[in-house]
N, C-alpha and C positions, 0 to 999 in steps of 0.2 A: 487529514493530518492536523496536528496541533500547530496553528499558524505562528505561535511565538518562536518557532524554530527557524524561521525563514531567512535569517540574516546570512549574508554571503561571508563565508570563512575561507574561500579559495583565493589565495594571493597569486596563483600561478599565472604566468604570462606564456601560456603554452604556444608552441610553434604552430598549432593547429588553428589558432585564432586568426584566420585569414579574412581581412576585410573584403567584402564583395565589391567588385567594380560594376559599373552600371549595367551592361545588359543582363548578366546573370542574375543580379539582385532583383532587377525589375521583373524578370520572368517569374522568379519564385514568388514575389509578392503578389503578382497577378494570377498565380496558380497555373501558369502554362509551362513551367519548367518540367512538369511531370513527364510530358511526352518527350521532351528533349533529353532529359537525363535518364529516364527509366521507361522506355516505350512499351515494355511488355507487362509491367506489373498492373494488376487490377483490370486487365482487359480480357477476362475469361469469356469463352464462347457460350457458356451456359445462359439460359434465360434468367434475366435479373429477378431478384426477389420482388414480389408484390406484397407488401405488408397488408395484412387483413384489418388493420386498425387505422383510423384517422388520427393524425398527430394531435395531441392535446394542446389546445391554444393557451398561450400565456394570458394571465389575467392579473387582477390585483392580488396582493399577497394573501394566501389562505393558510390556515393552520391545520391542514389535514392532508391525506394522500389523495391526489387526483389522478385517475386512470382513464383510458379510453372507454367508450360505451361498451357495456357487456362484460366488463372485468370487475372482480371483487378483490378485497384484501382483508386480512385480519392479522393481528399481532400473534406471532409464535411465542416469543419470549422477550421481555424487556429487562433492563437493569433492575435487579432486586427480585426477580421471579425465581422460585426454587428450581434448581437444575434438574430435579427428578420429577417435577410436577406435583409433588406431594408435601415437601418440606415447608418450612415457614418462609413466606415471602416478605417483601419490603413492607415495613410498617408505614402507616400514613404520614408519620412525621419524620421518617428516615432516621429513627434513633436506633437502628440495628447496630449490633456489635461487630467487631472485626471477625469473630468466629462465625457469626451468622452470615456475613458477606461471603465467607469462604464456601458456603453451600448455595449461594445465589449467583445468578448471572452477573457478570461484572459490568463496568461502566463503559460507555462509548464504543459500541459495537463497530468493528471495521471489517477486515476481510473475513470470509467465511466459506465453508465448503460442505456439501452434502455427500455423505458416504452411504449409499443404499444398503439396506439390510438384505443381503443375499439377492441383490438386483431389484429389490422392491421399489415401487414408486409411491408407496403409501406408508413406508416406515424406514427410518435410517438414522444415522448419527449426524448431528449438526455440530460442526466445530466452528467456533467464532472467536475472533480476537477482540480484546478490550484494550484500546489504545492508550487512553490516559483518563484521568479523573478531573472533574470539576468539583473542587472541595467546597465551593459555595453551595452546591446541591447535595453533596454526599453526606455532610454532617449537620447535625443540629447546631445552629449558630455559626456554620461555616468554619473558618479557621480560628475563631475566637471562642474560647481559649484553644491553643494548639497543644495537643497532648500526645503521649506515646500511643494511646489507643486509637486516636485518629490517624496516626501514621500507619499503624498496622491495618486499619480498615482501608485506607487508600491503597496500600500495597495489595490487599486482598481483592480490591476491585479492578486491579490490573491483570494482565495475562490472557488466559484462554479458558473457554468453557467447552467441554465435551459433553454433549447431551443427546440422548435418544429422543427423537420426536416422531409423532405419528399423525396421520391425517384423521380428521374428525368427520362425522357424518355431515356437518355443515359445509365442509370443503376447506376449513381452516386446519391448522396444525398446532399441536401442543406437546410439551415434554412429557415423557412417560418414564417409569422406573426402568433401570437397566444397570447391570454390573459395570458397564463401561463408563457410566456417567461420572464426571469428576471436574474439579477446578484445578487449574495450574496458575499460580500467582507469582508475585514478585518475591515470594519466599520459598517456592518449590525447588527442591534440589534438582539440578540439571547436570548431566555428564558432559564432558568435553571430549571431542574427537578431532582428528586431523592434525596437521603440522604444528599448530600452536598448543596442542595438549602438552601440559607439563613444562612449557617454556617459562623461563625466568620472569618474563613480563606478565605471565598469567598467575604467578604465585602470590599469595597473601598470607597474613598471619593466621587466618582461619582455614586456609587451604594451602598448606606448604608445598603440596605436590602439583598444584595448578590443574587439577583434574575434575573438580566438582564445584559448580557455581550455584549460589543460592539465588534463584529467581530469574524470571524473564519479564521484560517490561517494554512499554511503548510499542506494543505489538500492532503493527500496521496492517499491511496486506499479507498475502500468503502464497502458497503453491501446493500442488498435489502431485505426489510421485506416482509412477506407473505401478509401484508395488503397494499402493494404498495407504501411504502415510501423509501427514499434513506438515507443511513447512510454515512456521510462523516467524515473522520477521521483525527484528528490533530496530526501530527507526530512531527517534530523537532521544537516545539514551543519555546524551550529555547533559540534558536539562535537569536530571535528577541529582547531579553532583555539583558541588561548589568547591572552590579553592581560593583561599585568600593568599595574597602574595604572588610571586612570579609564576607564570604559566609557561610550560615548555612549548617549543614549536609543535611537537606531536600532539599535545593537549589542545593547543590553540587551533590546530587544523580540524579538530572535530567539534570545536565550539565550547570548550570548557572555559568557565569564567567564575567570578566571585558571587554571581547572583543566581545562576541556574534559572529554572522556570518557576521558582516560587513554591516548590513542593515542600521544602523544609524538612525532608526526611532525615537529613544529617543531624538534626537536633536530638533525635531519639534513636537513630540507627547510624552509628559512626562510620560504617563502611561507605557511606555516600559523602564523606568528607575526603576529597581527593588529596588534601594536604597531608592527612594522616595515613591514608591508604591509597597511594597513587596507582597501584596496579588494578584496583577494583574497577576502574574506568575501562580497562582493557578487556574486561570480562563481559562487556555488553556491546551491542552493535552487531550481533551475529544472526545467522539463520538457524532456527531451532527446529529439529525434527521431532514430531509427536506421532506415536502409533495410536490412532483412535480405538483400535480393537483390543488393546492390551493395557488395562488400567494399572498394572504393576510396573510397566516399563517407564523408566525415567525419560524425560525430554533430553535430547542430545544437541548441544551447540556444535554445529558443523563448521569448523574454522577454515577448512579448505575453500569455502565460498567467500572469504574475505570479511573484513570488518569495516563497515561504514553505515550510513543511515539508510538501512534497507527499507524500501517501500514494499517490495514483495520478491518472490522467487518462483518464476514460472518455468515449468519443466516440460521438456520435449525430448525426443530421441533422435539421434543422428541416423544416417543411413545404415551404419554398422551397429546400431543399438547402443552406442555410447550415450550416456546421460548428459544432457545439456540443460543448464539452468540460466535463464536470463534474469537480470536484476537491475533495478534503477536505484540511484542514490538521490533521495528526494531533498534537495536543497538547491538554491540558486547556483548555477555554474558548476554543477557536479556532473557525474559521468554515468554512462551505461556500461554494464559489465556482463560477462557470461562465464560460466564454468563448464568445462568439458571433462568428463571422467576419463581416466586412463583405460579402463576396461569397459567392455560392453555388458549390458544387462542381459542375463539369461534367465527367463521366467522360470524354467524348471530347476536349473542348478542353483539359482540364487533368488528365490521368490521374495525375499525381504530386502533385496538390494544392498546387502551388507558390503561396506567398504566403498561403494560407488560414489558417495559424497565426501569421502576422505582422501582419495588419491586421484588427483587430476590437475588441470591447469586453469587458473583464473586469468581471464583476459579483460581488457578494457577497450572501448570502441573509439575509433577515430573516423569522423565523417569528413571527407575532403570535398572541395568546392566543385569538382567535376562529376559528382554523383557516385563516386567510388568510395570505398571505405575498407578498413581492415581492423582486425582484432589483434591487439598488441599483448603479448604474454607478460604477465606479472610473475615472472619466474626467476629465482635466484640465478645469477650468472648470465642472464640474457638482458638485452636492451639497456645495458648500463646499471642494472640492479645488482650491485656488488658492494663489498665492504668499503671499497674506496669512495663510494658515493653514499655511505651511511646505511646501507641495507646489509645487515649482518648475516642473515640467513632467511630461509623461506618463511619461517614463522613471523619474523619482523616485517617482512613485506606484507603479509596478510593482515597482521595487527594494524599496520599503518598503510592500509591499501590506498587511501587517498593520496598520501605522499608519493607512493610508488606510481600511481596513475598520473600525478602531476609531472613526475620526472620523465615518463616515457612519451609525453605529449598527447594525451587523450583530449577529446573535444569537450569543452565545458558546455553543458546543455541547460535549457530553461526549465529546471526542476523535473528531471525524469522520474515518472511515477509508475503507473501500471504498464505492463508489457503483455501483449497477446499474440499467440501464434495461430495463423489461419489453419483450421483442421484439414483443409483439402490441398492447398498449394504451398503451405509452410512459410508464407510471407509473415514477417514479424512487424508489429506495430508498437509504438511507445507514445504515451501521452507526455507532453511537455506543458505543464499546467500554466505557468506564466513566469515572467521575470521583469519586474519594473526597472531593474538596474541594467538591463541589456542596452548596450550602446553608450552607457556612461561609465560605470565602474568596470564593465566587461565589454570588449568590442563585439560587434556582431560577427557571425560566421555563417557559412552556407546553410548549415542545418538549423540555425537560429537567427533568421534574417531580419527580424523586426526589432527596431529600437523601442525601448520601453514596452516590452511585450506584455500587455495587460490581459490579452485574450487567450494566449496559449495556442498550441498547435499539436498535430500528430505526425510523427515521422514514421515512415515505413521502409523496410529493407528486405532484400532477398539475398540469402547466402548463396555463394557460388555453388552451382550444381544442386541447388535446393537442399543442401546438406548442412544441418545446423552446426556441425563440427568444423565447417570451413573457416578459414581465417581471412577470407576476402568477401566483400559484399557490394551490392549496388543499392542505393537508397534514393528516396524522394520524400517530398513533403506531401503527405496524404491529404491533409486539410489544414488550412489556417482558420482558426476559430474567430468568431466575431459577428457583429450585427450588420447585415447587409445595408441597412439604411442609416448607419451611424454617420454623423457629420464629418467626423475625423476619419479619413481614409485608412489610417493605420489600425482602426478598430473594426474594419468591415470584414476582413477575411474572405473566404470563398466557399462557405458552407452551402451545400445543395439541400434544400428542404428547410427544416426547422433549425434556426440558429442556436448557438450556445457559446459559452466561454469558459475558460479554466477547466478543461477536461482533466479528469483524474482517473477514476475507475475505468477499466477497459477489459472486456472479456468476450471471447468467441464461444458461442455454443457449437455443438457438433453439426448443426445445420449450416454453419457459416455466417450466421448473423453476428454482427459486431455490436456489442452493448457498451455504451459510453455513459459515464456518470460525471457530474460536475461537482467541483468543490470551490465555489466562490465564497470568500470569507464573509462572515456576518457583517463586518464593518463596511463591506463593499456592496452587498446585495441591495438592489433597488436604488443605487446611488451612482451618480457620475456616469462612467462608461457602462455601468450595469443598471442604469435607471429603468430599463424595460425588462429586467430579469430580477423579480423580487424574491424568488425562491430557487434553490438548486433542483436540478432535474436529471432524468435519465432518458437515453435515446437508443433506438434501434437503427442500425445502419447497414446498408448493402455495399460491401467493398467494391463491387464491380461498377456501380453507378455513383458512388459517393453520396447517396441520398441518406439524410438523417431524419428520423421522425421522433418527435417527443412522445415518450411512452408514459412517463410518470413525473409528477411534480410533488415535491416533498413539503412537509410542514415548515413553519417559519424557523429560520436560524439553523436548519440542519444541513448536513452533508449527506449525499447519497453515495453509498459505498458497499462493496461486497455483493456478489450475485452468483446464483447457481440455479440449476434446474433439476427436477427429478428425471429419471431416465425416459419417461414417457412424454416429457416436455409439457406436462399439464399443470405443474406447479412451479412457480418461480419464487426463490427466496432472495430478498433484498434487505440490506441493513440501512437503517435510518440513524445516523450518528449525530450526536449533540443537538437535538432539537432545542430551540430556545437559547442557543449559545449567546453569551453576552459579548459585545465588541471589546470589553475589557477581558482580562485574563480569566476571571472567574465570576460566576453569578453572584448577585446580591442575595445572601441567605434570607434577608427580610422580605424580598420580593422575587421569589424564584420563578414565577410564571410571568414575569414582565414581558417576555417576548413570545413564549409559547407555553401551552399547557398540554401538548401532545404526548402520549395518546390518551391519557386518563388523568389529567391534572386535577380534576375535581375530586378525585379520590386520594391521590398521592401528593397533591399540592406542589408538584414540581414536574417538569418535563423529564421523559426517560428515553434514552436510546433503546432501540428495539430491532429485532428481526421481524419482518413481515412476510407472509405468504400471499402470493397473487395467483389467481386462477380465473378462468373464463366461465361465465354462467352456462354456456352451452357445452362445457366439458372438453372443448377442443384444445389444441396446443397453444401455449402462450406465444404471442408474437407473430405467428404466420397463420 
């Protein structure tokens, strides 16, 4: 994620903020509360996984991909590569136009998913998010001078790429021509569906009906539906808008201010001036559904899933086949949500899942100190969400989901990011990346027990009856991240195996291996609490033993994010985001390779985010 968004904008003093008294708090910190609070989770009778690779040891900072012995990697597609494998790619000096960028992979690859071509493990559609842009790298001369063309190019480098890719004889993968290949950018028309469609808060001068939105942006993580569509998630949308003068409580709650994140789009695209177009802000911060197989279908903003800073949207099915979507709001002291559809999915009668993401209930999580929890409905007329308390209708609740969650007493978390559902026992895991303000601006609570939580942790829960549609749960802290030998005990955690901090990406493959990726900020890597962690990494974990093994070390300044496997498990796709990221907001255009030149800086004179393919030299499955 773009770290400039990390400020706390939650003023809530939720009743769920229960300070822990000593014995419970001590048990959680020491990692022994798991048995007391949640005795059955993670204690499966099956034989534990024995990983077939040795964990990659940490070493001095390196500017390449490091994998276990016997593994190889290659770039599939980097920022600026042609999406069909044949068009014009990035020029060595990055002097491409906005129009050229619209046919190239965008910048800062984040979440991504592989859709096999008729079940193939050698060809399929790769859909990848492009979270944000570094305008110091994107343009010749960076942001000096700042022009309308540079704004259009920055907008074109945002969004999503849909590209057919195929395995090559070498073992690597490359884009190939296909009718489905396309770019979706900050200027692509998106339809609106669900309760907020047509609402007065969604209407603008350009769209008086509130039914068609131009663009999707800050596309972070993702989800995949059972009917084969892709959910891309708008995270730090507020940073593209500015507003001089007074800011309303609703605007303040999502972080709108007079500065934004420095994109300066409003100078040449007036819709990003929230003073002039206040409702435009309400049209971002949604989950957007894309059909990879239909290039003519518009993306759809699914408003029933709520508006906040979506990290991702992970889909599973309840026992009665209702659709359940788990979501994290990635900012300090924000919440965990889930959506449950009203109707069940019928594969034969409704193969495209029509209406299932438009008609249902949005819930927010409360994690109580005794290890129990519940899902609180954000539904008009329930739990105090009425006109008397400022919630006019269901659309207002969804547009201002954070305020509704504040009101009902949800549990503020330490930056909830990726969520993963175990494919065998349906246990659910969420990464809490970190929160340096915990214990100061926000009190500790049972699910977030460490003051100044620099290392982060992973919380796990089991829905009652193992049914994802349940409104009650039992939870525990699966792991407290940290370095076992740290002098400060608050930084040690209880990781079994290879240590890590700031967990972010989280994904189960169908074999039950939990893949965890880290997002330690560039300003922190190799320093202070992270002195012995110079680069971000990726780990394989066995949930039954809690053992983590370091599988990948990334190049300098990057975040590891996005992961998927081919159906035969013999190729893994991973995204390397913002290699060479500057500790300041943007790279110095006069010295773009100051931190990293990965993967091919000698040619392009700047680092490039990319998707890589990973495979074993012996042709066996990746990971086991």
